[in-house]
C-alpha positions as semicolon CSV with decimal commas, in nm:
position;residue;x (nm);y (nm);z (nm)
1;M;4,855;0,394;1,031
2;S;5,064;0,404;1,358
3;L;5,245;0,083;1,489
4;P;5,068;-0,122;1,760
5;G;5,100;0,018;2,111
6;T;5,150;0,372;2,010
7;L;4,955;0,657;2,180
8;T;4,890;0,915;1,905
9;R;4,576;1,083;2,057
10;T;4,412;1,119;2,406
11;A;4,074;1,179;2,525
12;L;4,113;1,200;2,896
13;Q;3,803;1,252;3,116
14;L;3,969;1,455;3,399
15;P;3,755;1,624;3,671
16;G;3,768;1,987;3,650
17;T;3,902;2,003;3,299
18;T;3,855;2,354;3,152
19;N;4,035;2,328;2,828
20;V;4,203;2,061;2,614
21;Y;4,470;2,150;2,341
22;H;4,611;1,892;2,099
23;G;4,964;2,012;2,004
24;K;5,211;1,860;1,755
25;V;5,335;1,613;2,006
26;R;5,158;1,679;2,341
27;D;4,808;1,693;2,452
28;V;4,745;1,963;2,720
29;Y;4,462;1,952;2,974
30;T;4,402;2,254;3,175
31;L;4,232;2,209;3,518
32;A;4,022;2,445;3,717
33;D;4,263;2,441;4,010
34;G;4,537;2,617;3,799
35;R;4,723;2,302;3,704
36;L;4,825;2,157;3,351
37;V;4,824;1,796;3,263
38;L;5,081;1,742;2,985
39;V;5,062;1,418;2,800
40;A;5,357;1,329;2,566
41;T;5,199;1,122;2,285
42;D;5,385;0,902;2,042
43;R;5,317;1,133;1,763
44;I;5,625;1,290;1,571
45;S;5,640;1,608;1,396
46;A;5,902;1,742;1,154
47;F;5,928;2,097;1,004
48;D;5,595;2,175;1,179
49;V;5,415;1,887;1,016
50;I;5,277;1,599;1,214
51;L;5,385;1,269;1,054
52;P;5,114;0,989;0,991
53;R;5,276;0,729;1,204
54;G;5,375;0,741;1,579
55;I;5,680;0,588;1,733
56;P;5,624;0,328;2,020
57;F;5,730;0,454;2,356
58;K;5,848;0,800;2,235
59;G;5,624;0,988;2,464
60;Q;5,764;0,790;2,756
61;V;6,119;0,851;2,658
62;L;6,048;1,239;2,619
63;T;5,854;1,260;2,940
64;Q;6,095;1,068;3,162
65;L;6,408;1,244;3,005
66;S;6,230;1,581;3,037
67;W;6,138;1,517;3,397
68;H;6,496;1,411;3,485
69;M;6,624;1,731;3,331
70;L;6,365;1,954;3,504
71;Q;6,491;1,804;3,833
72;A;6,842;1,847;3,743
73;T;6,798;2,219;3,648
74;K;6,559;2,338;3,913
75;D;6,829;2,492;4,115
76;V;6,928;2,683;3,814
77;V;6,591;2,808;3,687
78;P;6,240;2,756;3,861
79;N;6,007;2,536;3,653
80;W;5,644;2,446;3,616
81;A;5,655;2,069;3,695
82;E;5,514;1,931;4,014
83;A;5,467;1,548;3,961
84;M;5,514;1,264;3,701
85;P;5,206;1,033;3,786
86;D;5,268;0,827;3,470
87;P;5,558;0,766;3,225
88;Q;5,383;0,988;2,968
89;V;5,236;1,259;3,188
90;I;5,377;1,552;3,385
91;V;5,145;1,772;3,601
92;G;5,235;2,115;3,696
93;R;5,152;2,479;3,732
94;A;4,959;2,654;3,437
95;C;5,147;2,942;3,314
96;E;5,086;3,219;3,070
97;P;5,323;3,124;2,782
98;I;5,570;3,380;2,659
99;K;5,541;3,357;2,282
100;I;5,917;3,328;2,219
101;E;6,123;3,015;2,168
102;M;6,468;3,080;2,331
103;V;6,699;2,892;2,097
104;V;7,050;2,863;2,237
105;R;7,342;2,750;1,992
106;G;7,682;2,638;2,097
107;H;7,797;2,521;1,753
108;L;7,758;2,637;1,393
109;T;7,504;2,360;1,295
110;G;7,175;2,337;1,108
111;H;6,991;2,665;1,045
112;A;7,285;2,866;1,176
113;W;7,536;2,690;0,935
114;R;7,288;2,752;0,637
115;T;7,259;3,128;0,735
116;Y;7,636;3,140;0,766
117;K;7,705;2,968;0,433
118;A;7,477;3,201;0,265
119;G;7,712;3,483;0,357
120;H;7,538;3,631;0,664
121;R;7,732;3,707;0,982
122;T;7,447;3,774;1,206
123;L;7,157;3,557;1,320
124;C;6,867;3,706;1,514
125;G;7,094;4,001;1,598
126;A;7,378;3,772;1,733
127;P;7,708;3,827;1,563
128;L;7,892;3,527;1,390
129;P;8,283;3,550;1,342
130;E;8,453;3,488;1,015
131;G;8,635;3,173;0,928
132;L;8,407;2,920;1,089
133;R;8,329;2,563;0,951
134;E;8,011;2,359;0,969
135;H;7,987;2,222;1,328
136;D;8,257;2,439;1,468
137;E;8,205;2,549;1,836
138;L;8,109;2,902;1,868
139;P;8,318;3,133;2,088
140;E;8,037;3,158;2,322
141;P;7,670;3,028;2,309
142;I;7,442;3,260;2,138
143;I;7,062;3,306;2,163
144;T;6,870;3,296;1,845
145;P;6,505;3,353;1,935
146;S;6,216;3,270;1,732
147;T;5,848;3,346;1,743
148;K;5,617;3,083;1,897
149;A;5,351;3,026;1,635
150;D;5,023;2,880;1,733
151;E;4,990;2,783;1,355
152;G;5,241;2,763;1,075
153;H;5,606;2,812;1,106
154;D;5,808;2,982;1,364
155;E;6,022;3,272;1,254
156;D;6,353;3,416;1,348
157;I;6,337;3,735;1,560
158;T;6,572;3,981;1,698
159;P;6,560;4,105;2,064
160;D;6,482;4,454;1,945
161;E;6,185;4,315;1,738
162;I;6,067;4,109;2,041
163;L;6,049;4,441;2,241
164;A;5,885;4,628;1,959
165;R;5,618;4,374;1,925
166;G;5,550;4,368;2,311
167;L;5,618;3,998;2,338
168;C;5,792;4,074;2,666
169;T;5,943;4,363;2,858
170;A;6,305;4,459;2,864
171;E;6,332;4,328;3,210
172;E;6,159;4,004;3,117
173;W;6,399;3,967;2,832
174;D;6,693;4,008;3,051
175;T;6,567;3,728;3,262
176;L;6,478;3,502;2,982
177;S;6,830;3,543;2,834
178;R;6,987;3,480;3,162
179;Y;6,784;3,168;3,227
180;A;6,844;3,030;2,877
181;L;7,225;3,061;2,905
182;A;7,229;2,925;3,260
183;L;7,014;2,615;3,143
184;F;7,242;2,566;2,846
185;A;7,554;2,566;3,060
186;R;7,397;2,306;3,286
187;G;7,273;2,100;2,990
188;R;7,624;2,097;2,851
189;Q;7,770;1,974;3,169
190;L;7,510;1,698;3,204
191;A;7,567;1,599;2,832
192;R;7,951;1,591;2,871
193;E;7,916;1,357;3,169
194;R;7,735;1,116;2,947
195;G;7,988;1,137;2,652
196;L;7,785;1,400;2,450
197;I;7,788;1,751;2,337
198;L;7,488;1,970;2,355
199;V;7,496;2,149;2,027
200;D;7,179;2,348;2,046
201;T;6,827;2,350;2,206
202;K;6,518;2,542;2,271
203;Y;6,366;2,665;2,594
204;E;6,008;2,793;2,664
205;F;5,904;2,999;2,935
206;G;5,578;3,131;3,104
207;R;5,455;3,379;3,356
208;H;5,325;3,247;3,688
209;E;5,224;3,476;3,986
210;G;5,476;3,740;3,890
211;R;5,761;3,491;3,824
212;I;5,898;3,348;3,493
213;L;5,906;2,969;3,499
214;L;6,068;2,734;3,262
215;I;5,781;2,521;3,091
216;D;5,737;2,251;2,854
217;E;6,024;2,002;2,764
218;V;6,396;2,038;2,857
219;H;6,701;1,883;2,656
220;T;6,506;1,612;2,502
221;P;6,581;1,474;2,149
222;D;6,268;1,664;2,021
223;S;6,398;1,995;2,138
224;S;6,791;1,949;2,115
225;R;7,066;1,829;1,901
226;Y;7,363;1,640;2,047
227;F;7,701;1,519;1,904
228;H;7,895;1,228;2,039
229;L;8,179;1,370;2,228
230;E;8,432;1,099;2,150
231;G;8,599;1,174;1,813
232;Y;8,441;1,513;1,777
233;S;8,769;1,716;1,728
234;E;8,920;1,445;1,499
235;R;8,608;1,459;1,284
236;Q;8,622;1,833;1,257
237;E;9,006;1,838;1,156
238;R;8,906;1,580;0,889
239;G;8,606;1,769;0,766
240;E;8,397;1,452;0,830
241;P;8,021;1,458;0,936
242;Q;7,955;1,463;1,296
243;Q;7,765;1,171;1,473
244;Q;7,442;1,345;1,569
245;L;7,151;1,240;1,797
246;S;6,847;1,450;1,735
247;K;6,499;1,420;1,595
């Protein structure tokens, strides 16, 4: 049972609705005029499982933060969003999703660290140098893509496998990579201005009228991991856990 005041499911009666999709966190309404209505509910998922209780105001926080980040990065990468008519709703252009999650990592944390600790020195085709410790900053950000599964778990994939499966063209991959790294650079800048480190995050993209647009959420706690900037270096030197902000 969810706490009072949480929105865990929607049933909007929107004129011109042609399709409704209930995702792990968001409910998506496709309209006949070529737009999407994206409602961020208060549901929470972890490891691809929707947890039984929602969190009050979670959807509002995600939506407003994502809207802010979409506006703060639209000069870097074009995106799908057009309006935020409600604190939990973004309306924008319906795109054909590219079934790849563009995960960008700036530090050896989480899945990257577990892979490294197991003795591997590549992740999704990206090389990892010797001599790193958990949470160390990488020499430069790396892209570690994963499949965007409709059901079940997402899986790591290399750029060569992406092209072999026909998930995108070589030209599209170049654009996706360039966009993802540019977004991560802007995200790092914005985080640092707030006393944070953007550790890793994921981006999703879609096709719209011959262009690739950034879709879904951007730099939210659901899609990103942050460290506190203050004391980061000292904690690393002492081998202490970092202060994380993430789902």
